[in-house]
C-alpha positions in Angstrom: -71.6 86.4 136.2 -70.0 85.2 132.9 -70.3 87.0 129.6 -73.0 84.8 128.1 -75.2 85.3 131.2 -74.7 89.1 131.0 -75.6 89.1 127.3 -78.8 87.1 127.9 -79.9 89.4 130.7 -79.3 92.5 128.5 -81.3 90.9 125.6 -84.1 90.1 127.9 -84.2 93.6 129.3 -84.1 95.1 125.7 -87.0 92.9 124.7 -89.0 94.2 127.6 -88.3 97.8 126.6 -89.6 97.1 123.0 -92.7 95.3 124.4 -93.5 98.4 126.5 -92.9 100.7 123.6 -95.1 98.7 121.3 -97.9 98.6 123.9 -97.6 102.4 124.4 -97.8 103.0 120.7 -100.9 100.8 120.4 -102.5 102.9 123.1 -101.5 106.3 121.8 -101.8 105.6 118.1 -99.6 106.8 115.3 -97.9 110.2 115.4 -100.1 113.0 114.0 -99.2 114.0 110.5 -100.3 116.7 108.0 -103.2 115.5 105.9 -102.3 114.5 102.4 -104.3 114.1 99.2 -105.8 110.6 99.0 -108.6 108.7 97.6 -111.6 109.1 99.9 -114.4 106.9 98.8 -115.0 106.3 102.5 -114.7 110.0 103.5 -117.0 110.6 106.5 -117.5 114.4 106.5 -120.8 114.6 104.6 -123.5 117.1 103.7 -126.1 115.2 105.8 -127.2 112.9 103.0 -124.0 110.9 102.7 -122.5 113.1 100.0 -118.9 114.1 101.0 -118.2 117.8 101.3 -116.4 119.0 98.3 -113.1 120.7 98.0 -111.5 119.3 101.1 -109.0 117.2 99.1 -107.0 117.6 95.9 -107.4 113.9 95.2 -110.7 112.0 95.5 -112.1 108.9 94.0 -109.2 108.5 91.5 -109.1 112.1 90.3 -106.6 114.8 91.1 -106.7 118.6 90.7 -103.2 119.8 89.7 -102.4 123.5 89.4 -99.6 124.5 87.1 -98.2 126.6 89.9 -99.2 127.0 93.6 -97.7 130.4 94.1 -98.1 133.6 92.1 -97.5 137.4 92.7 -100.6 139.5 93.4 -101.9 141.1 90.2 -105.0 141.5 88.0 -105.7 139.0 85.3 -103.3 136.3 86.5 -103.4 133.3 84.1 -104.5 130.2 86.1 -103.8 126.8 84.5 -104.8 123.5 85.9 -105.5 119.9 85.0 -107.7 117.1 86.2 -105.7 113.9 86.3 -107.2 110.4 86.3 -105.8 107.6 88.5 -103.1 106.8 86.0 -101.9 110.4 86.0 -103.3 111.2 82.6 -105.1 114.5 82.0 -108.9 114.1 81.7 -110.4 115.5 78.4 -113.9 114.1 78.6 -116.5 115.8 80.8 -120.3 115.7 81.3 -121.9 119.1 81.1 -123.3 120.2 84.5 -125.2 123.4 85.0 -124.4 124.4 81.4 -120.6 124.1 81.8 -118.0 121.2 81.7 -116.2 122.7 84.7 -116.9 125.4 87.3 -113.9 127.0 89.0 -114.4 128.8 92.3 -111.5 130.9 93.6 -111.7 132.5 97.0 -109.3 133.7 99.7 -109.1 131.9 103.0 -111.1 134.6 104.8 -113.7 134.3 102.0 -113.1 137.6 100.4 -112.2 138.1 96.7 -114.7 135.4 95.6 -114.8 134.5 91.9 -116.8 132.0 89.9 -115.2 131.5 86.5 -115.3 129.0 83.6 -111.9 128.1 82.1 -111.3 126.9 78.6 -110.1 123.3 77.9 -107.4 122.7 75.3 -106.8 119.5 73.4 -104.1 118.3 75.9 -106.4 118.5 78.9 -105.3 121.8 80.4 -107.8 124.3 81.6 -106.9 128.0 81.6 -108.6 131.2 82.7 -107.5 134.7 83.9 -108.4 135.5 87.5 -108.2 138.7 89.6 -105.6 138.1 92.3 -104.9 141.7 93.3 -105.4 140.8 97.0 -102.6 138.8 98.4 -103.1 135.8 100.7 -103.8 132.1 100.9 -106.5 131.1 98.4 -108.5 127.9 97.8 -109.3 126.8 94.2 -112.3 124.6 93.8 -112.9 122.6 90.6 -116.5 121.4 90.3 -117.0 118.9 87.5 -118.4 115.5 86.3 -115.8 113.3 84.4 -117.1 111.1 81.6 -118.0 107.7 83.2 -117.6 109.2 86.7 -119.6 111.0 89.4 -119.9 114.6 90.3 -116.8 115.8 92.2 -115.4 119.0 93.7 -111.7 119.0 94.2 -109.7 121.7 96.0 -106.1 123.0 96.0 -104.2 125.7 97.7 -102.9 128.8 95.9 -100.5 131.3 97.6 -100.6 134.8 96.3 -97.6 136.8 97.4 -97.9 140.5 98.4 -99.3 142.6 101.3 -101.9 140.5 103.1 -104.9 142.3 104.6 -107.0 139.5 106.4 -110.6 140.4 107.0 -112.9 139.2 109.8 -116.0 137.1 108.7 -118.9 139.5 108.1 -121.7 139.2 110.6 -124.7 137.0 109.9 -127.3 138.9 107.8 -130.3 138.1 105.7 -129.9 141.0 103.3 -127.2 141.7 100.7 -126.8 144.8 98.5 -125.2 144.6 95.1 -125.2 147.9 93.2 -128.9 149.0 93.3 -130.1 145.4 93.9 -131.2 144.2 97.3 -131.3 140.4 97.9 -133.1 139.0 100.9 -132.5 135.4 102.2 -135.4 133.6 103.8 -135.2 130.2 105.6 -134.1 128.7 108.9 -131.3 126.2 108.3 -130.9 123.2 110.6 -127.7 121.2 110.9 -127.9 117.9 109.0 -131.3 118.6 107.5 -132.4 119.5 104.0 -133.8 123.0 104.0 -135.4 125.2 101.4 -133.9 128.6 101.3 -135.3 131.4 99.1 -133.5 134.5 97.9 -135.7 137.4 96.8 -134.2 139.9 94.4 -135.4 143.5 94.4 -134.2 146.6 92.6 -135.0 150.1 93.8 -137.6 148.7 96.1 -139.5 146.8 93.4 -139.4 143.0 92.9 -137.4 141.8 89.9 -139.6 139.4 87.9 -137.5 139.1 84.7 -134.4 137.4 85.9 -132.4 135.7 83.1 -131.3 132.1 83.1 -127.7 131.6 84.4 -126.1 128.1 84.4 -129.4 126.4 83.8 -131.3 128.2 86.5 -132.3 131.7 87.7 -129.5 131.6 90.1 -126.4 129.7 91.2 -125.5 129.2 94.8 -122.2 128.3 96.3 -121.9 127.6 100.1 -118.7 127.3 102.0 -118.2 126.3 105.7 -116.2 129.0 107.4 -114.2 126.7 109.6 -112.5 124.8 106.8 -113.9 126.0 103.5 -115.8 122.7 103.0 -117.8 123.1 99.8 -121.5 122.3 100.0 -123.5 120.8 97.1 -126.5 123.1 96.7 -129.3 122.3 94.3 -131.7 124.9 92.7 -135.4 124.1 92.6 -137.0 124.1 89.2 -135.5 125.5 86.0 -136.4 128.1 83.4 -139.0 127.1 80.9 -140.5 124.3 83.0 -143.9 126.1 83.2 -143.7 126.3 87.0 -140.6 128.2 88.0 -141.0 132.0 87.9 -138.3 134.4 86.7 -138.1 136.0 90.1 -138.2 137.6 92.4 -137.7 134.4 94.4 -134.9 131.9 93.7 -135.2 128.7 95.8 -132.5 126.2 96.7 -132.2 123.1 98.8 -129.4 123.5 101.3 -128.0 121.1 103.9 -125.5 122.4 106.4 -123.6 119.4 107.7 -122.9 120.9 111.1 -123.6 124.0 113.3 -121.4 127.0 112.7 -120.8 129.8 110.2 -121.2 129.5 106.5 -120.6 131.9 103.6 -123.1 131.9 100.8 -122.5 133.4 97.3 -125.5 133.8 95.0 -125.0 134.5 91.4 -127.9 135.9 89.4 -128.3 137.5 86.0 -130.4 140.5 85.1 -130.2 142.7 82.0 -127.3 140.7 80.7 -125.1 141.1 83.8 -124.2 138.5 86.4 -124.0 139.8 89.9 -123.0 138.1 93.2 -124.9 138.6 96.5 -122.9 137.5 99.6 -124.3 136.3 102.9 -123.0 135.0 106.2 -125.2 132.3 107.6 -124.9 131.1 111.2 -126.4 127.6 111.8 -127.3 127.1 115.5 -126.9 123.6 117.0 -130.2 121.9 117.5 -132.2 124.3 115.4 -135.7 122.8 115.0 -136.7 121.6 111.6 -140.0 123.4 112.0 -138.1 126.6 111.2 -137.3 125.4 107.7 -138.8 127.3 104.8 -142.1 125.9 103.5 -144.1 126.7 100.4 -147.2 128.9 100.6 -150.0 127.1 98.7 -151.5 130.4 97.5 -148.4 132.3 96.3 -146.0 129.5 95.5 -143.3 131.4 97.5 -141.2 130.1 100.3 -140.9 131.5 103.8 -140.5 130.4 107.4 -143.1 127.9 108.6 -146.3 129.6 109.9 -145.8 132.7 107.8 -147.2 133.7 104.5 -146.1 136.4 102.0 
C-alpha cells in the first residue's frame, strides 16, 4: 500500500471517529455545568400562576444584584452594601415603592436560621447600605425584593459567605404554632401544591386575642415564604389593608399563598404591636396531592378564615 492510500484510509477512519463522537454527544447532551446568573424571562420554576420563584438568580430580566463583597467575618452590625445594575451595568436609582419601601432586603442562612428583614438606604450613586447581624457564621442568601422604575416586580438573590465557626441546624419540625416573647401566633390553612390558598395567622398575647395590631409595610403583617430545598422565594400577598373599612386589626392576618411543589417551606411572619415588630417562624410541610378542599375558607358570620367545614 502506497503512502497516499495509507493517508486516505487514516483520514476516513478519523472522520468515522468524529462522526461517532458527534452522535454520542447529541444523545448525551452537553456536559453539566454550574448554573450561572442569566436573564430568565422564560424561567420555568413558577409559583403556580406563572410567576417565577424569586431569589433563584442574581440576574433576571436585565437586572443584576451585585454585593460589594461576597465574604465577611462573623460579627454584629456588619455593613452590607449592594447595587442593582441594569442591563448596561449602570446602578439603578429609580424605584417604585412597594409595601411602603423602595427595596426589601431579606438575609437568611442556608439552614434558614438568623433570618432578618431590613430596609437599606440608597445613596445618590445607586448603592444601598444597611448594617446586618452576622454573628452566626455560614453560607447566607441575600434577597433583594424591589420594583425598578419602568420594570416589573423582581426578587434577586446572591450568596454571602460569613467566615467563622459554623453550627448548622436541622429544619424545625412542621408546626402550626409559634411563640415570640409573650405572643402566640397560630397558622390555619391547608396548603396544596400549585394552588392558591388562603392562610390565616392569629395573634394572641397571654391567651387573649390581639385586636389592635399596627400597620407594617402597608398591611397588618408581612409574610416571607422560602422553599427549604433551594431557598426559592415565594411571592405572598396579604388580603386587605389597614383603613379599607373591612380588614380588622387582628387577631387574624390573612395571606394568599401558593406553594409551587410538595415539600417543606419556612414561613416568616412580621407583625407590629405596641410599636415593636416581631417575627413568628413556622415550618410548613406541603404534602403531594393535598386536596384543594382543605384550603382555608371564609366564615360568612365571623369574617375569619379556617379549614373548610369548620367555623370559629
